[in-house]
All heavy atoms as an XYZ file, in Angstrom:
726
protein
N    -150.210    -28.821    251.426
C    -151.271    -28.040    250.838
C    -152.190    -28.915    249.983
O    -153.381    -28.685    249.941
C    -150.677    -26.917    250.003
C    -151.742    -26.125    249.284
S    -151.061    -24.787    248.341
C    -152.513    -24.298    247.490
N    -151.651    -29.895    249.307
C    -152.470    -30.735    248.444
C    -153.569    -31.424    249.243
O    -154.690    -31.552    248.788
C    -151.611    -31.773    247.699
C    -150.751    -31.071    246.657
C    -152.472    -32.815    247.033
C    -149.846    -31.974    245.901
N    -153.273    -31.838    250.470
C    -154.253    -32.539    251.272
C    -155.453    -31.653    251.593
O    -156.540    -32.131    251.850
C    -153.628    -33.034    252.576
C    -152.597    -34.103    252.392
C    -151.223    -33.556    252.001
O    -150.994    -32.359    251.963
N    -150.298    -34.436    251.680
N    -155.292    -30.328    251.588
C    -156.366    -29.408    251.928
C    -157.318    -29.135    250.771
O    -158.374    -28.561    250.968
C    -155.789    -28.068    252.393
C    -154.920    -28.235    253.630
O    -155.127    -29.211    254.376
O    -154.039    -27.389    253.844
N    -156.953    -29.514    249.564
C    -157.758    -29.208    248.393
C    -158.669    -30.371    248.025
O    -158.225    -31.519    248.008
C    -156.852    -28.887    247.200
C    -155.924    -27.696    247.365
C    -154.973    -27.623    246.185
C    -156.719    -26.414    247.483
N    -159.918    -30.094    247.731
C    -160.797    -31.186    247.289
C    -160.432    -31.605    245.866
O    -160.076    -30.782    245.043
C    -162.190    -30.543    247.309
C    -161.923    -29.091    247.127
C    -160.598    -28.812    247.773
N    -160.497    -32.876    245.604
C    -160.172    -33.372    244.268
C    -161.428    -33.305    243.410
O    -162.482    -33.784    243.794
C    -159.636    -34.811    244.327
C    -158.315    -34.818    245.086
C    -159.480    -35.389    242.936
C    -157.717    -36.188    245.266
N    -161.286    -32.698    242.258
C    -162.401    -32.614    241.324
C    -162.320    -33.778    240.355
O    -161.247    -34.251    240.020
C    -162.338    -31.301    240.557
C    -162.484    -30.106    241.469
C    -162.425    -28.831    240.681
N    -162.514    -27.691    241.584
C    -162.386    -26.456    241.205
N    -162.164    -26.168    239.946
N    -162.486    -25.477    242.066
N    -163.441    -34.215    239.879
C    -163.467    -35.384    238.992
C    -163.012    -35.083    237.580
O    -162.412    -35.912    236.930
C    -164.872    -35.983    238.959
C    -165.228    -36.628    240.269
O    -164.352    -37.080    240.990
N    -166.491    -36.662    240.594
N    -163.300    -33.904    237.069
C    -162.953    -33.597    235.684
C    -161.843    -32.565    235.629
O    -162.037    -31.416    236.004
C    -164.173    -33.058    234.917
O    -164.686    -31.946    235.643
C    -165.246    -34.112    234.773
N    -160.646    -32.947    235.185
C    -159.563    -31.985    235.074
C    -159.838    -30.995    233.944
O    -160.498    -31.329    232.972
C    -158.333    -32.847    234.768
C    -158.880    -34.077    234.169
C    -160.249    -34.274    234.782
N    -159.307    -29.784    234.086
C    -159.500    -28.761    233.062
C    -158.506    -28.910    231.922
O    -158.596    -28.234    230.932
C    -159.378    -27.349    233.654
C    -157.972    -27.120    234.204
C    -160.433    -27.102    234.689
C    -157.636    -25.683    234.397
N    -157.539    -29.796    232.091
C    -156.466    -29.928    231.114
C    -156.863    -30.904    230.013
O    -157.019    -32.084    230.269
C    -155.183    -30.431    231.804
C    -154.035    -30.454    230.831
C    -154.854    -29.561    232.998
N    -157.051    -30.439    228.797
C    -157.397    -31.348    227.707
C    -156.138    -31.940    227.083
O    -155.550    -31.367    226.178
C    -158.121    -30.435    226.719
C    -157.481    -29.099    226.940
C    -157.085    -29.054    228.388
N    -155.660    -33.066    227.584
C    -154.425    -33.646    227.076
C    -154.690    -34.383    225.773
O    -154.765    -35.585    225.723
C    -153.799    -34.575    228.113
C    -153.337    -33.852    229.332
C    -153.878    -34.127    230.558
C    -152.372    -32.873    229.237
C    -153.460    -33.450    231.677
C    -151.943    -32.190    230.348
C    -152.491    -32.484    231.577
N    -154.840    -33.625    224.717
C    -155.104    -34.243    223.418
C    -153.812    -34.544    222.671
O    -153.818    -35.184    221.659
C    -155.995    -33.339    222.580
C    -155.421    -31.977    222.379
C    -156.333    -31.062    221.635
N    -155.538    -29.889    221.309
C    -155.886    -28.960    220.495
N    -157.034    -29.008    219.905
N    -155.112    -27.944    220.252
N    -152.702    -34.059    223.196
C    -151.412    -34.321    222.580
C    -150.767    -35.507    223.289
O    -151.081    -35.797    224.435
C    -150.510    -33.090    222.682
C    -151.126    -31.879    222.066
C    -151.673    -30.888    222.849
C    -151.187    -31.740    220.688
C    -152.259    -29.781    222.288
C    -151.780    -30.637    220.110
C    -152.316    -29.652    220.915
N    -149.864    -36.167    222.617
C    -149.223    -37.347    223.204
C    -148.109    -36.911    224.145
O    -146.981    -36.665    223.732
C    -148.667    -38.245    222.107
C    -149.748    -38.906    221.298
C    -149.169    -39.863    220.292
C    -150.290    -40.521    219.510
N    -149.794    -41.456    218.521
N    -148.481    -36.788    225.412
C    -147.508    -36.479    226.453
C    -147.676    -37.534    227.531
O    -148.766    -38.050    227.742
C    -147.740    -35.083    227.010
C    -147.387    -34.015    225.992
C    -147.519    -32.642    226.566
N    -148.828    -32.358    227.104
C    -149.878    -31.974    226.402
N    -149.794    -31.852    225.109
N    -151.013    -31.716    226.982
N    -146.605    -37.824    228.205
C    -146.627    -38.866    229.218
C    -146.142    -38.277    230.529
O    -145.370    -37.330    230.542
C    -145.735    -40.039    228.781
C    -146.168    -40.584    227.453
C    -145.613    -40.109    226.278
C    -147.171    -41.538    227.371
C    -146.033    -40.585    225.042
C    -147.600    -42.014    226.142
C    -147.018    -41.528    224.988
O    -147.441    -42.001    223.776
N    -146.601    -38.857    231.611
C    -146.317    -38.315    232.922
C    -145.746    -39.395    233.828
O    -146.185    -40.532    233.794
C    -147.603    -37.763    233.547
C    -148.263    -36.746    232.669
C    -149.184    -37.134    231.709
C    -147.946    -35.416    232.773
C    -149.795    -36.203    230.888
C    -148.539    -34.478    231.948
C    -149.464    -34.871    231.010
N    -144.777    -39.000    234.638
C    -144.148    -39.920    235.574
C    -143.818    -39.137    236.839
O    -143.217    -38.069    236.758
C    -142.879    -40.467    234.932
C    -142.056    -41.367    235.789
C    -140.830    -41.836    235.034
O    -139.819    -41.112    235.081
O    -140.902    -42.886    234.403
N    -144.222    -39.623    237.986
C    -144.008    -38.922    239.244
C    -142.831    -39.534    239.996
O    -142.734    -40.746    240.134
C    -145.267    -39.003    240.103
O    -145.064    -38.352    241.322
N    -141.933    -38.644    240.472
C    -140.768    -39.114    241.213
C    -140.176    -37.935    241.986
O    -140.029    -36.844    241.427
C    -139.740    -39.690    240.249
C    -138.558    -40.355    240.893
C    -137.653    -40.950    239.830
C    -136.488    -41.665    240.451
N    -135.582    -42.197    239.434
N    -139.846    -38.139    243.255
C    -139.186    -37.127    244.074
C    -139.920    -35.785    244.092
O    -139.328    -34.733    243.908
C    -137.742    -36.906    243.618
C    -136.901    -38.148    243.731
O    -137.127    -38.975    244.618
N    -135.951    -38.315    242.842
N    -141.221    -35.804    244.304
C    -142.046    -34.597    244.366
C    -142.042    -33.797    243.073
O    -142.288    -32.601    243.070
C    -141.639    -33.705    245.538
C    -141.954    -34.345    246.863
O    -142.970    -35.016    246.998
N    -141.093    -34.153    247.834
N    -141.727    -34.441    241.978
C    -141.785    -33.808    240.667
C    -142.500    -34.734    239.699
O    -142.503    -35.942    239.868
C    -140.386    -33.507    240.133
C    -139.697    -32.375    240.835
C    -138.495    -31.882    240.059
O    -137.929    -32.644    239.261
O    -138.127    -30.720    240.261
N    -143.093    -34.126    238.700
C    -143.702    -34.892    237.626
C    -142.880    -34.643    236.382
O    -142.628    -33.485    236.007
C    -145.161    -34.475    237.384
C    -146.010    -34.849    238.594
C    -145.708    -35.121    236.119
C    -147.450    -34.457    238.469
N    -142.426    -35.711    235.771
C    -141.693    -35.604    234.505
C    -142.717    -35.704    233.392
O    -143.496    -36.648    233.322
C    -140.657    -36.712    234.390
C    -139.760    -36.575    233.182
C    -138.612    -37.571    233.251
N    -139.061    -38.919    232.999
C    -138.887    -39.571    231.849
N    -138.272    -38.991    230.844
N    -139.319    -40.800    231.719
N    -142.728    -34.695    232.535
C    -143.643    -34.661    231.401
C    -142.798    -34.803    230.147
O    -141.830    -34.069    229.967
C    -144.426    -33.334    231.367
C    -145.201    -33.163    232.675
C    -145.355    -33.282    230.165
C    -145.817    -31.806    232.842
N    -143.137    -35.763    229.312
C    -142.317    -35.978    228.121
C    -143.166    -36.450    226.958
O    -144.261    -36.973    227.140
C    -141.180    -36.960    228.401
C    -141.628    -38.293    228.950
C    -141.747    -39.388    228.119
C    -141.929    -38.438    230.288
C    -142.147    -40.614    228.611
C    -142.330    -39.665    230.801
C    -142.439    -40.759    229.961
N    -142.667    -36.201    225.769
C    -143.373    -36.605    224.561
C    -142.744    -35.942    223.351
O    -141.734    -35.259    223.459
N    -143.349    -36.145    222.199
C    -142.840    -35.549    220.968
C    -143.449    -34.176    220.760
O    -144.639    -33.968    220.984
C    -143.167    -36.414    219.762
C    -142.305    -37.636    219.644
C    -142.534    -38.335    218.321
O    -143.592    -38.225    217.722
N    -141.540    -39.068    217.878
N    -142.619    -33.260    220.298
C    -143.097    -31.922    219.952
C    -144.004    -32.031    218.733
O    -143.694    -32.749    217.777
C    -141.908    -31.003    219.663
S    -142.371    -29.406    218.993
N    -145.110    -31.324    218.754
C    -146.070    -31.342    217.648
C    -145.525    -30.681    216.384
O    -146.028    -30.939    215.297
C    -147.361    -30.635    218.071
C    -148.119    -31.341    219.169
C    -148.707    -32.650    218.707
O    -149.356    -32.682    217.649
O    -148.503    -33.658    219.410
N    -144.498    -29.847    216.524
C    -143.934    -29.140    215.366
C    -142.693    -29.839    214.836
O    -142.597    -30.143    213.659
C    -143.612    -27.666    215.718
C    -142.894    -26.968    214.568
C    -144.883    -26.926    216.080
N    -141.733    -30.122    215.717
C    -140.450    -30.685    215.274
C    -140.458    -32.206    215.211
O    -139.649    -32.794    214.503
C    -139.311    -30.256    216.218
O    -139.536    -30.845    217.513
C    -139.218    -28.752    216.329
N    -141.318    -32.843    215.987
C    -141.328    -34.304    216.060
C    -140.234    -34.851    216.970
O    -140.126    -36.049    217.167
N    -139.435    -33.957    217.554
C    -138.350    -34.383    218.450
C    -138.898    -34.602    219.855
O    -139.871    -33.971    220.273
C    -137.263    -33.310    218.512
C    -136.529    -33.102    217.210
C    -135.480    -32.023    217.370
C    -134.758    -31.738    216.070
N    -133.785    -30.640    216.213
N    -138.228    -35.503    220.577
C    -138.606    -35.755    221.961
C    -138.255    -34.547    222.823
O    -137.232    -33.908    222.624
C    -137.897    -36.988    222.500
C    -138.406    -38.256    221.870
O    -139.550    -38.328    221.441
N    -137.556    -39.253    221.784
N    -139.133    -34.252    223.773
C    -138.905    -33.155    224.717
C    -139.368    -33.629    226.079
O    -140.339    -34.374    226.193
C    -139.705    -31.912    224.299
C    -139.516    -30.750    225.239
C    -138.361    -30.004    225.216
C    -140.506    -30.433    226.173
C    -138.182    -28.947    226.088
C    -140.335    -29.376    227.050
C    -139.169    -28.625    227.000
N    -138.646    -33.222    227.118
C    -139.065    -33.578    228.473
C    -138.777    -32.430    229.417
O    -137.906    -31.601    229.181
C    -138.414    -34.860    228.963
C    -136.956    -34.773    229.318
C    -136.468    -36.072    229.937
O    -136.438    -37.090    229.224
O    -136.126    -36.053    231.132
N    -139.562    -32.395    230.472
C    -139.420    -31.366    231.493
C    -139.933    -31.922    232.810
O    -140.641    -32.928    232.829
C    -140.228    -30.125    231.105
C    -141.709    -30.409    230.927
S    -142.687    -29.034    230.328
C    -142.758    -28.021    231.759
N    -139.569    -31.269    233.913
C    -140.063    -31.671    235.227
C    -140.746    -30.481    235.878
O    -140.290    -29.351    235.757
C    -138.908    -32.142    236.113
O    -138.363    -33.332    235.608
N    -141.853    -30.753    236.551
C    -142.595    -29.716    237.257
C    -142.923    -30.212    238.657
O    -143.016    -31.417    238.883
C    -143.897    -29.323    236.515
C    -143.593    -28.772    235.140
C    -144.846    -30.487    236.415
N    -143.108    -29.294    239.611
C    -143.482    -29.713    240.964
C    -144.851    -30.396    240.974
O    -145.785    -29.932    240.314
C    -143.532    -28.404    241.752
C    -142.830    -27.387    240.918
C    -142.920    -27.856    239.504
N    -144.967    -31.492    241.709
C    -146.227    -32.233    241.797
C    -147.349    -31.327    242.294
O    -148.445    -31.304    241.730
C    -146.085    -33.465    242.727
C    -147.443    -34.061    243.055
C    -145.192    -34.499    242.098
N    -147.094    -30.573    243.346
C    -148.137    -29.738    243.941
C    -148.663    -28.699    242.942
O    -149.861    -28.522    242.790
C    -147.619    -29.039    245.184
C    -148.678    -28.243    245.896
C    -148.197    -27.680    247.214
O    -147.361    -28.311    247.885
O    -148.672    -26.600    247.574
N    -147.747    -28.032    242.239
C    -148.160    -27.026    241.265
C    -148.960    -27.634    240.132
O    -149.983    -27.084    239.698
N    -148.527    -28.785    239.648
C    -149.245    -29.436    238.558
C    -150.639    -29.876    239.005
O    -151.616    -29.738    238.282
C    -148.457    -30.626    238.017
C    -149.068    -31.210    236.783
C    -148.894    -30.594    235.557
C    -149.830    -32.360    236.839
C    -149.468    -31.115    234.405
C    -150.410    -32.889    235.701
C    -150.227    -32.267    234.483
N    -150.734    -30.387    240.230
C    -152.026    -30.815    240.759
C    -152.981    -29.618    240.865
O    -154.132    -29.694    240.443
C    -151.856    -31.468    242.134
C    -153.158    -31.806    242.796
C    -153.837    -32.965    242.467
C    -153.706    -30.956    243.736
C    -155.046    -33.275    243.063
C    -154.921    -31.264    244.341
C    -155.586    -32.421    244.004
N    -152.492    -28.523    241.431
C    -153.323    -27.328    241.607
C    -153.821    -26.828    240.249
O    -154.980    -26.464    240.088
C    -152.541    -26.235    242.362
C    -153.256    -24.901    242.321
C    -152.298    -26.654    243.807
N    -152.944    -26.837    239.237
C    -153.347    -26.418    237.888
C    -154.338    -27.398    237.271
O    -155.392    -27.013    236.772
C    -152.123    -26.284    236.983
C    -152.482    -26.269    235.527
C    -153.205    -25.218    234.976
C    -152.148    -27.334    234.698
C    -153.576    -25.215    233.636
C    -152.509    -27.337    233.364
C    -153.221    -26.273    232.846
O    -153.588    -26.283    231.524
N    -154.022    -28.679    237.309
C    -154.856    -29.660    236.610
C    -156.242    -29.800    237.229
O    -157.180    -30.209    236.556
C    -154.165    -31.022    236.552
O    -154.038    -31.577    237.841
N    -156.381    -29.437    238.490
C    -157.690    -29.485    239.143
C    -158.452    -28.173    238.992
O    -159.576    -28.056    239.452
C    -157.532    -29.841    240.620
C    -157.063    -31.263    240.835
C    -158.078    -32.279    240.349
O    -159.241    -32.227    240.690
N    -157.639    -33.214    239.533
N    -157.831    -27.165    238.360
C    -158.528    -25.923    238.074
C    -158.511    -24.888    239.177
O    -159.246    -23.909    239.123
N    -157.655    -25.074    240.178
C    -157.603    -24.111    241.270
C    -156.827    -22.848    240.899
O    -157.068    -21.787    241.460
C    -156.993    -24.746    242.523
C    -157.854    -25.835    243.094
C    -157.465    -27.158    242.989
C    -159.050    -25.541    243.716
C    -158.263    -28.166    243.504
C    -159.855    -26.547    244.229
C    -159.458    -27.864    244.123
N    -155.868    -22.981    239.987
C    -155.066    -21.847    239.534
C    -154.781    -22.009    238.048
O    -154.871    -23.108    237.504
C    -153.729    -21.779    240.283
C    -153.847    -21.435    241.741
C    -152.482    -21.256    242.358
C    -152.592    -20.829    243.812
N    -151.271    -20.620    244.406
N    -154.413    -20.895    237.410
C    -153.982    -20.979    236.015
C    -152.609    -21.626    235.979
O    -151.921    -21.718    236.999
C    -153.898    -19.582    235.375
O    -152.846    -18.850    236.024
C    -155.214    -18.838    235.469
N    -152.188    -22.028    234.801
C    -150.879    -22.658    234.682
C    -149.761    -21.693    235.071
O    -148.782    -22.074    235.684
C    -150.671    -23.262    233.272
C    -149.471    -24.206    233.282
C    -150.548    -22.171    232.221
C    -149.358    -25.081    232.061
N    -149.912    -20.415    234.739
C    -148.898    -19.412    235.085
C    -148.815    -19.207    236.596
O    -147.728    -19.002    237.137
C    -149.196    -18.099    234.381
N    -149.936    -19.275    237.287
C    -149.949    -19.116    238.743
C    -149.421    -20.363    239.447
O    -148.671    -20.269    240.409
C    -151.369    -18.839    239.235
C    -151.946    -17.535    238.784
C    -153.434    -17.427    239.067
O    -154.133    -18.466    239.120
O    -153.884    -16.291    239.230
N    -149.815    -21.525    238.973
C    -149.456    -22.777    239.642
C    -148.019    -23.203    239.375
O    -147.376    -23.801    240.233
C    -150.406    -23.886    239.207
N    -147.516    -22.907    238.190
C    -146.163    -23.338    237.816
C    -145.289    -22.124    237.518
O    -144.629    -22.040    236.493
C    -146.230    -24.265    236.602
C    -147.012    -25.559    236.814
C    -147.149    -26.331    235.516
C    -146.352    -26.418    237.883
N    -145.259    -21.194    238.461
C    -144.530    -19.936    238.269
C    -143.025    -20.158    238.104
O    -142.350    -19.375    237.445
C    -144.828    -18.958    239.425
C    -144.407    -17.557    239.046
C    -144.215    -19.423    240.725
C    -144.970    -16.483    239.942
N    -142.490    -21.230    238.668
C    -141.050    -21.495    238.579
C    -140.639    -22.098    237.230
O    -139.456    -22.204    236.931
C    -140.612    -22.434    239.703
O    -141.251    -23.696    239.567
N    -141.599    -22.468    236.419
C    -141.333    -23.081    235.113
C    -141.385    -21.995    234.039
O    -142.331    -21.211    233.995
C    -142.385    -24.177    234.806
C    -142.442    -25.205    235.936
C    -142.114    -24.848    233.469
C    -141.166    -25.929    236.211
N    -140.398    -21.943    233.142
C    -140.423    -20.936    232.070
C    -141.685    -21.052    231.209
O    -142.199    -22.150    230.983
C    -139.180    -21.250    231.243
C    -138.300    -22.054    232.129
C    -139.209    -22.793    233.072
N    -142.146    -19.935    230.711
C    -143.362    -19.886    229.894
C    -143.259    -20.814    228.696
O    -144.223    -21.468    228.311
C    -143.628    -18.441    229.446
C    -144.950    -18.251    228.716
C    -144.869    -18.542    227.227
O    -143.828    -18.367    226.607
N    -145.961    -18.987    226.658
N    -142.080    -20.902    228.088
C    -141.893    -21.749    226.913
C    -142.144    -23.222    227.240
O    -142.646    -23.970    226.416
C    -140.482    -21.580    226.335
C    -140.204    -20.201    225.777
C    -139.800    -19.184    226.841
O    -139.554    -19.572    228.002
O    -139.756    -17.990    226.498
N    -141.771    -23.639    228.454
C    -142.008    -25.026    228.849
C    -143.467    -25.249    229.252
O    -144.029    -26.312    229.007
C    -141.062    -25.425    229.973
C    -139.619    -25.508    229.494
C    -138.680    -26.048    230.548
O    -139.129    -26.533    231.602
O    -137.462    -25.977    230.307
N    -144.092    -24.249    229.860
C    -145.520    -24.380    230.191
C    -146.338    -24.552    228.917
O    -147.339    -25.260    228.898
C    -146.007    -23.154    230.970
C    -145.416    -23.051    232.361
C    -146.114    -22.019    233.199
N    -146.161    -20.702    232.626
C    -145.451    -19.653    233.029
N    -144.609    -19.774    234.042
N    -145.587    -18.480    232.450
N    -145.889    -23.944    227.840
C    -146.587    -24.048    226.556
C    -146.627    -25.501    226.072
O    -147.595    -25.933    225.451
C    -145.911    -23.160    225.520
C    -146.668    -23.026    224.233
C    -147.986    -22.272    224.377
O    -148.143    -21.471    225.303
O    -148.874    -22.518    223.542
N    -145.586    -26.271    226.381
C    -145.565    -27.686    225.999
C    -146.702    -28.439    226.678
O    -147.338    -29.303    226.071
C    -144.217    -28.321    226.357
C    -144.122    -29.771    225.961
C    -144.001    -30.134    224.637
C    -144.167    -30.773    226.906
C    -143.919    -31.469    224.250
C    -144.083    -32.111    226.556
C    -143.961    -32.448    225.217
N    -146.996    -28.097    227.934
C    -148.100    -28.741    228.643
C    -149.424    -28.402    227.967
O    -150.290    -29.252    227.798
C    -148.126    -28.303    230.117
C    -146.847    -28.761    230.824
C    -149.363    -28.861    230.830
C    -146.679    -28.200    232.220
N    -149.572    -27.163    227.548
C    -150.829    -26.703    226.962
C    -151.049    -27.174    225.530
O    -152.149    -27.554    225.148
C    -150.892    -25.172    226.995
C    -150.932    -24.528    228.369
C    -150.790    -23.026    228.249
C    -152.208    -24.901    229.082
N    -149.989    -27.111    224.709
C    -150.164    -27.331    223.273
C    -149.379    -28.492    222.693
O    -149.612    -28.877    221.551
C    -149.765    -26.070    222.484
O    -148.361    -25.851    222.666
C    -150.557    -24.858    222.929
N    -148.399    -29.001    223.440
C    -147.557    -30.059    222.897
C    -146.439    -29.536    222.014
O    -145.789    -30.298    221.310
N    -146.189    -28.224    222.064
C    -145.133    -27.622    221.247
C    -143.967    -27.244    222.166
O    -144.139    -26.487    223.120
C    -145.646    -26.374    220.488
C    -144.523    -25.735    219.677
C    -146.798    -26.755    219.586
N    -142.777    -27.779    221.871
C    -141.584    -27.527    222.677
C    -141.061    -26.106    222.430
O    -141.470    -25.443    221.461
C    -140.498    -28.540    222.315
O    -140.020    -28.272    221.009
N    -140.137    -25.639    223.275
C    -139.533    -24.324    223.032
C    -138.903    -24.215    221.638
O    -139.034    -23.186    220.970
C    -138.481    -24.207    224.134
C    -139.050    -25.019    225.263
C    -139.715    -26.187    224.572
N    -138.258    -25.269    221.179
C    -137.669    -25.267    219.833
C    -138.760    -25.137    218.766
O    -138.619    -24.377    217.801
C    -136.861    -26.547    219.602
C    -136.183    -26.586    218.256
C    -135.416    -27.874    218.009
O    -135.274    -28.703    218.942
O    -134.958    -28.061    216.875
N    -139.851    -25.841    218.942
C    -140.971    -25.761    218.006
C    -141.603    -24.380    217.990
O    -142.029    -23.888    216.940
N    -141.655    -23.739    219.157
C    -142.203    -22.388    219.232
C    -141.347    -21.398    218.459
O    -141.862    -20.511    217.788
C    -142.311    -21.945    220.694
C    -143.336    -22.727    221.483
C    -143.247    -22.431    222.952
O    -143.083    -21.296    223.353
N    -143.344    -23.468    223.761
N    -140.023    -21.571    218.544
C    -139.120    -20.694    217.798
C    -139.329    -20.866    216.291
O    -139.313    -19.890    215.540
C    -137.672    -20.977    218.160
C    -137.305    -20.498    219.545
C    -135.877    -20.854    219.900
C    -135.579    -20.494    221.354
N    -134.269    -20.986    221.775
N    -139.505    -22.100    215.858
C    -139.746    -22.348    214.434
C    -141.051    -21.722    213.975
O    -141.141    -21.224    212.848
C    -139.744    -23.852    214.148
C    -138.406    -24.562    214.235
C    -138.603    -26.062    214.094
C    -137.455    -24.047    213.189
N    -142.062    -21.770    214.804
C    -143.364    -21.193    214.456
C    -143.310    -19.675    214.327
O    -144.023    -19.090    213.538
C    -144.405    -21.533    215.515
C    -145.021    -22.864    215.350
C    -146.155    -23.014    216.340
N    -146.910    -24.224    216.046
C    -147.901    -24.659    216.771
N    -148.264    -24.002    217.855
N    -148.533    -25.758    216.439
N    -142.475    -19.028    215.137
C    -142.414    -17.577    215.120
C    -141.443    -17.019    214.098
O    -141.438    -15.833    213.831
C    -142.049    -17.013    216.522
O    -140.795    -17.554    216.927
C    -143.124    -17.360    217.521
N    -140.619    -17.860    213.523
C    -139.648    -17.385    212.504
C    -140.183    -17.544    211.106
O    -141.013    -18.188    210.733
C    -138.320    -18.136    212.627
C    -137.590    -17.715    213.893
O    -137.808    -16.636    214.406
N    -136.735    -18.588    214.380
């Protein structure tokens, strides 16, 4: 499916937080420090879903439906699930 999509030059994802990406076995490992706790956090997402989201073809919820909402939030804001719990308590 990725081959059928045109690549756009400007991604919609504003990665202003310190997160790092590594591709392996059709997955992208996303890792970095949580903006709230300062602890390291990492997760893996499907390459195809991440590509579709980052190019603006689908929302993050549509493109990464298999990933829990708490982990998708890390991609958007840099806040891990643990950090989100601290913010809401």
